[in-house]
C-alpha positions as CSV (number, residue, x, y, z in Angstrom):
1,M,-21.2,50.0,178.9
2,T,-18.3,49.0,180.8
3,V,-18.4,48.5,184.4
4,R,-15.6,50.2,186.3
5,I,-14.3,48.4,189.5
6,A,-12.0,49.4,192.1
7,I,-10.2,46.5,194.2
8,N,-9.6,47.5,197.7
9,G,-7.3,44.9,199.2
10,F,-4.8,43.2,196.7
11,G,-4.4,40.0,198.7
12,R,-5.2,36.6,197.7
13,I,-8.7,37.3,196.6
14,G,-8.2,40.6,195.4
15,R,-5.4,39.2,193.0
16,M,-7.4,36.3,192.0
17,A,-10.4,38.5,191.2
18,F,-8.1,40.9,189.0
19,R,-7.1,37.9,187.1
20,Q,-10.5,36.9,186.2
21,L,-11.8,40.5,185.5
22,F,-9.1,41.7,183.5
23,L,-10.0,39.1,180.9
24,L,-13.5,40.4,180.8
25,E,-14.9,42.8,178.3
26,E,-17.7,44.1,180.5
27,F,-15.4,45.1,183.4
28,E,-12.5,47.4,183.6
29,V,-10.3,47.4,186.7
30,A,-9.8,51.1,187.1
31,A,-8.0,51.2,190.5
32,I,-6.2,49.2,193.2
33,N,-5.8,50.0,196.6
34,D,-3.5,48.0,199.1
35,I,-0.9,49.1,201.9
36,A,1.8,46.9,199.9
37,P,3.9,48.7,197.3
38,P,2.9,48.4,193.7
39,D,6.1,46.4,192.6
40,L,5.7,43.6,195.4
41,S,2.1,43.6,194.4
42,A,2.7,43.3,190.8
43,Y,5.1,40.4,191.6
44,L,2.5,38.5,193.7
45,L,0.1,39.1,190.5
46,K,2.2,37.7,188.2
47,F,3.2,34.4,190.3
48,D,1.2,32.3,192.5
49,T,2.6,29.0,194.3
50,T,-1.0,27.4,194.4
51,Q,-2.6,28.9,191.6
52,G,-0.1,29.0,189.3
53,P,1.3,32.0,187.3
54,F,-1.1,34.6,185.6
55,E,-1.6,34.0,182.1
56,Q,-0.6,37.5,181.4
57,A,2.6,37.5,183.9
58,D,4.9,38.2,180.9
59,Y,3.2,41.6,180.4
60,V,2.9,42.7,183.8
61,D,4.9,45.7,185.1
62,S,4.6,48.5,187.7
63,G,5.8,52.1,188.6
64,D,5.6,54.3,191.5
65,N,2.0,54.6,191.3
66,Y,0.4,52.2,189.1
67,I,0.4,48.4,188.1
68,S,0.2,47.7,184.2
69,V,-0.7,44.7,182.3
70,D,-0.1,44.4,178.6
71,D,0.5,48.3,178.8
72,I,-2.8,49.2,180.2
73,K,-1.9,51.2,183.3
74,I,-4.2,50.7,186.5
75,P,-3.6,53.4,189.1
76,F,-2.4,52.0,192.5
77,F,-2.8,53.7,195.8
78,Q,-1.7,53.1,199.2
79,E,-4.5,54.9,201.2
80,S,-5.4,53.4,204.8
81,D,-8.6,55.4,204.8
82,A,-11.1,54.3,202.1
83,S,-13.0,57.6,202.5
84,Q,-10.1,59.5,201.4
85,L,-9.8,57.6,197.8
86,P,-10.5,59.3,194.7
87,W,-13.2,57.1,193.7
88,G,-15.5,59.7,192.5
89,E,-12.9,61.1,190.3
90,L,-12.4,58.1,188.7
91,N,-16.0,57.1,188.2
92,I,-16.0,53.9,190.0
93,D,-19.3,51.9,189.8
94,I,-18.5,49.2,192.2
95,V,-15.7,48.6,194.8
96,L,-14.8,45.1,195.4
97,E,-13.9,45.2,199.0
98,C,-11.1,42.4,199.6
99,S,-9.0,44.0,202.6
100,G,-10.8,42.7,205.3
101,A,-10.8,46.1,207.0
102,Y,-14.2,47.1,206.1
103,L,-16.5,44.2,207.3
104,S,-19.8,46.2,207.8
105,K,-22.3,48.4,206.4
106,E,-20.9,51.4,208.5
107,K,-17.4,50.8,207.5
108,S,-17.8,50.2,203.9
109,Q,-20.1,53.5,203.8
110,A,-16.4,55.0,203.3
111,H,-16.0,53.8,199.8
112,L,-19.5,55.7,199.2
113,T,-18.3,58.8,200.8
114,A,-15.4,58.5,198.5
115,G,-17.6,58.4,195.4
116,A,-18.3,55.1,194.4
117,K,-21.6,54.1,193.4
118,S,-21.7,50.6,195.3
119,V,-19.8,48.2,197.2
120,V,-19.4,44.3,197.2
121,I,-17.8,43.0,200.1
122,S,-15.7,39.7,199.7
123,A,-16.8,38.4,203.2
124,P,-19.4,38.2,205.9
125,A,-20.7,41.6,207.0
126,G,-23.3,41.7,209.0
127,T,-27.1,41.3,209.0
128,D,-28.2,44.9,208.1
129,I,-27.3,44.3,204.2
130,P,-27.8,41.5,201.8
131,T,-26.0,38.5,202.0
132,I,-25.8,36.9,198.6
133,V,-24.8,33.5,197.2
134,Y,-25.1,33.7,193.5
135,G,-27.2,30.9,192.3
136,V,-29.4,30.7,195.5
137,N,-30.7,34.1,196.6
138,E,-29.4,37.0,194.0
139,N,-33.0,37.8,193.1
140,I,-33.5,39.5,196.1
141,L,-31.3,42.3,195.3
142,S,-32.5,45.7,193.8
143,N,-30.6,48.7,192.3
144,K,-31.3,50.4,195.6
145,D,-28.8,48.0,197.4
146,T,-25.8,50.0,197.4
147,I,-23.6,47.7,199.8
148,I,-23.6,43.9,199.6
149,S,-21.9,41.0,201.0
150,G,-20.8,38.2,198.7
151,A,-20.6,35.9,201.9
152,S,-17.6,33.7,202.4
153,C,-16.1,30.8,200.3
154,S,-17.6,28.1,202.6
155,T,-21.0,29.8,202.4
156,N,-20.8,29.8,198.6
157,A,-20.0,26.0,198.7
158,L,-22.6,25.0,201.3
159,A,-25.9,27.2,200.3
160,P,-26.5,25.7,197.1
161,M,-25.8,22.1,198.2
162,V,-28.0,22.8,201.1
163,K,-30.9,24.6,199.3
164,I,-31.2,21.3,196.8
165,L,-31.3,19.2,199.6
166,N,-33.8,21.0,201.5
167,D,-36.0,21.3,198.4
168,Y,-35.8,17.5,198.1
169,A,-36.2,16.7,201.8
170,P,-37.0,19.5,204.1
171,I,-34.2,20.0,206.7
172,K,-35.1,20.0,210.6
173,S,-31.6,20.7,211.7
174,G,-28.0,20.4,210.1
175,M,-24.2,20.4,211.1
176,M,-21.5,21.5,208.8
177,L,-18.0,20.6,208.9
178,V,-15.3,22.2,206.7
179,V,-12.2,20.6,206.1
180,H,-10.1,23.7,204.8
181,G,-6.6,24.4,203.6
182,Y,-4.4,26.9,205.9
183,T,-4.9,30.4,205.4
184,A,-3.0,33.7,206.0
185,T,-4.8,34.3,209.2
186,Q,-2.7,31.3,210.9
187,M,0.9,31.2,211.6
188,L,3.6,29.5,209.5
189,Q,5.6,28.4,212.9
190,D,4.3,28.5,216.5
191,N,3.7,32.2,217.6
192,A,1.2,34.6,218.7
193,Q,-1.4,35.0,216.2
194,K,-2.2,38.7,215.6
195,K,-5.9,38.6,216.9
196,G,-4.8,36.2,219.9
197,H,-6.4,33.1,218.5
198,F,-4.6,30.2,220.4
199,R,-4.7,27.4,217.9
200,R,-4.4,29.6,214.9
201,S,-1.0,30.5,216.4
202,R,0.3,27.0,216.0
203,A,2.1,25.9,213.0
204,A,-0.3,25.7,209.9
205,A,1.4,23.2,207.9
206,E,2.2,20.8,210.7
207,N,-1.1,20.5,212.6
208,I,-4.8,19.8,212.0
209,I,-6.2,22.7,213.7
210,P,-9.9,23.0,214.9
211,T,-11.6,26.7,214.5
212,T,-14.7,28.3,213.8
213,A,-16.7,28.8,210.8
214,E,-19.7,31.1,210.2
215,A,-21.0,29.5,206.9
216,A,-23.7,27.2,208.4
217,T,-25.2,30.2,210.3
218,A,-24.9,32.8,207.3
219,V,-26.7,30.2,205.2
220,G,-29.5,31.1,207.4
221,R,-29.3,34.8,205.8
222,V,-29.4,33.2,202.4
223,I,-32.3,30.7,202.9
224,P,-34.5,32.2,205.4
225,E,-36.5,29.3,206.0
226,L,-33.2,27.6,207.6
227,N,-32.3,30.5,209.7
228,G,-31.5,29.1,213.3
229,K,-31.3,25.5,212.1
230,L,-27.9,25.2,210.8
231,H,-24.6,25.3,212.9
232,G,-21.0,24.2,212.0
233,S,-17.3,24.5,212.6
234,A,-14.0,24.0,210.6
235,V,-10.7,22.3,210.8
236,R,-7.8,23.7,209.2
237,V,-5.4,21.0,207.6
238,P,-1.9,21.2,206.0
239,V,-2.6,22.0,202.7
240,P,-2.6,25.6,200.7
241,V,-5.7,25.2,199.3
242,G,-8.8,23.1,198.8
243,C,-11.6,22.2,201.0
244,L,-14.1,19.5,201.8
245,I,-17.3,20.5,203.3
246,T,-19.6,17.9,204.8
247,F,-23.2,18.4,205.9
248,T,-25.0,16.3,208.2
249,A,-28.6,16.8,208.8
250,V,-32.2,15.5,210.2
251,V,-34.5,15.8,207.1
252,M,-38.0,14.9,206.8
253,G,-39.6,12.4,204.0
254,S,-40.1,9.0,203.1
255,N,-37.8,6.4,201.3
256,I,-34.8,8.7,201.2
257,T,-32.0,6.8,199.9
258,A,-28.4,7.7,199.1
259,D,-29.1,6.9,195.6
260,A,-32.1,9.1,195.4
261,I,-30.2,12.2,197.2
262,N,-27.6,11.6,194.4
263,K,-29.8,11.7,191.6
264,T,-31.3,15.0,192.9
265,M,-28.0,16.5,193.1
266,K,-26.9,15.5,189.6
267,S,-30.0,16.6,188.2
268,S,-29.3,20.0,189.7
269,A,-25.8,20.5,188.3
270,S,-25.2,23.8,186.8
271,Q,-22.5,26.5,186.3
272,I,-22.2,27.0,189.9
273,F,-22.8,23.5,191.2
274,G,-20.8,20.7,189.9
275,Y,-21.4,16.9,190.5
276,T,-18.8,14.0,190.4
277,E,-18.7,10.4,190.9
278,E,-14.8,10.6,190.5
279,E,-12.6,9.8,194.0
280,Y,-11.2,13.2,193.9
281,V,-8.6,14.3,196.7
282,S,-7.8,18.1,197.5
283,S,-5.3,18.8,194.7
284,D,-7.8,17.8,192.1
285,I,-10.0,20.8,192.5
286,V,-7.6,23.5,192.7
287,G,-8.5,26.1,190.3
288,N,-12.0,24.9,189.6
289,T,-14.7,27.6,189.1
290,F,-17.9,25.5,190.6
291,A,-18.9,27.3,194.0
292,A,-18.8,23.4,194.8
293,I,-18.6,20.1,193.4
294,F,-21.0,17.4,195.0
295,D,-19.1,14.2,195.9
296,S,-21.5,11.4,195.2
297,T,-19.3,9.0,196.7
298,Q,-19.7,10.5,200.3
299,T,-23.4,10.6,200.5
300,L,-24.8,8.4,203.8
301,V,-28.5,8.0,205.1
302,S,-29.7,6.7,208.0
303,K,-33.5,6.1,209.0
304,I,-34.5,7.6,212.2
305,N,-38.1,6.6,211.9
306,D,-40.9,6.6,209.2
307,D,-40.6,10.3,208.8
308,D,-37.1,11.3,209.6
309,Y,-33.8,10.3,208.3
310,Q,-30.2,11.5,209.0
311,V,-28.2,12.0,206.0
312,R,-24.6,13.4,205.1
313,V,-23.7,15.0,202.2
314,A,-20.4,16.4,200.8
315,A,-18.9,18.7,198.2
316,W,-15.4,20.0,197.2
317,F,-14.5,23.8,196.7
318,D,-11.4,25.8,195.9
319,N,-11.5,28.2,198.7
320,E,-9.7,30.9,196.5
321,N,-10.8,30.2,192.8
322,S,-14.4,28.9,193.4
323,F,-15.1,31.8,195.6
324,V,-13.9,34.4,193.4
325,S,-15.8,32.8,190.3
326,Q,-18.9,33.0,192.6
327,L,-18.0,36.9,193.3
328,I,-17.5,37.5,189.6
329,R,-20.9,36.0,188.8
330,L,-22.4,38.4,191.4
331,L,-20.7,41.3,190.1
332,K,-22.1,40.8,186.8
333,Y,-25.6,40.4,188.1
334,Y,-25.2,43.2,190.1
335,S,-24.1,45.4,187.4
336,D,-26.9,44.8,185.4
337,L,-29.7,45.7,188.0
């Protein structure tokens, strides 16, 4: 049976999700809601500076209350109050919440009030709902979970790598640093950022900008045995997409070497976790669908004593397409419960 999806928020993540969902037979994008008008939203769906054109770009059109792709009309709403959306009337199975305006269980309840059966939030959304990284902890879900979080792009990149490392050599403590492309939360030129962040008020394409990152803390929700052991931060750099995440940890074990860690990571490669020995730079991973690609060239190990080692591991990810690919995998799993 086809799963009917509504996308709430047709920004970068919403549009990238649409691109993948539209091509999957098991899903139907049955509605879109965004404050931008349909014609502008259709234009931004067709063309994208960093990810390239939509493969169906020549067949995208719009009207007063719809976007169409290949003559398939998708109702388009501009409703600021999600509780007023016709999700029940449209028989919506899952709302993919990408607006950034409903980042809690309480707020996302509005979609259920509107008649949707469940909600997947494309961002961290508190500790009172399941935070899921597909490939790491999706098994905790049940069909009784009506609102869940797909975490963040960085959490989806970090969690698989950390899980593999922790299984190999138990982690005592760890620090993450994400070197992250700039995003729409930053300013193009120096000007007051809408949430009052000083550094994000500086020109995104001209500066290396230290900022916060919740990914390491969020991994503790995904891998409970590491809760409270991990911390981290980020720096935004002058590229529009593409990230390198590094994780430095004190681990327990014996005879730990960079080669042994790399072999462990390589043997754990999967559809969500890639492995490379190539000398990648950020533009090389734009558009990839792995949650993360482990970079074996960046592994470092330093012995502290007979039982403890300091290690550093690193992985690449596309903060847009890698994350969206994980959300789609989560949607598939969740819809089958």
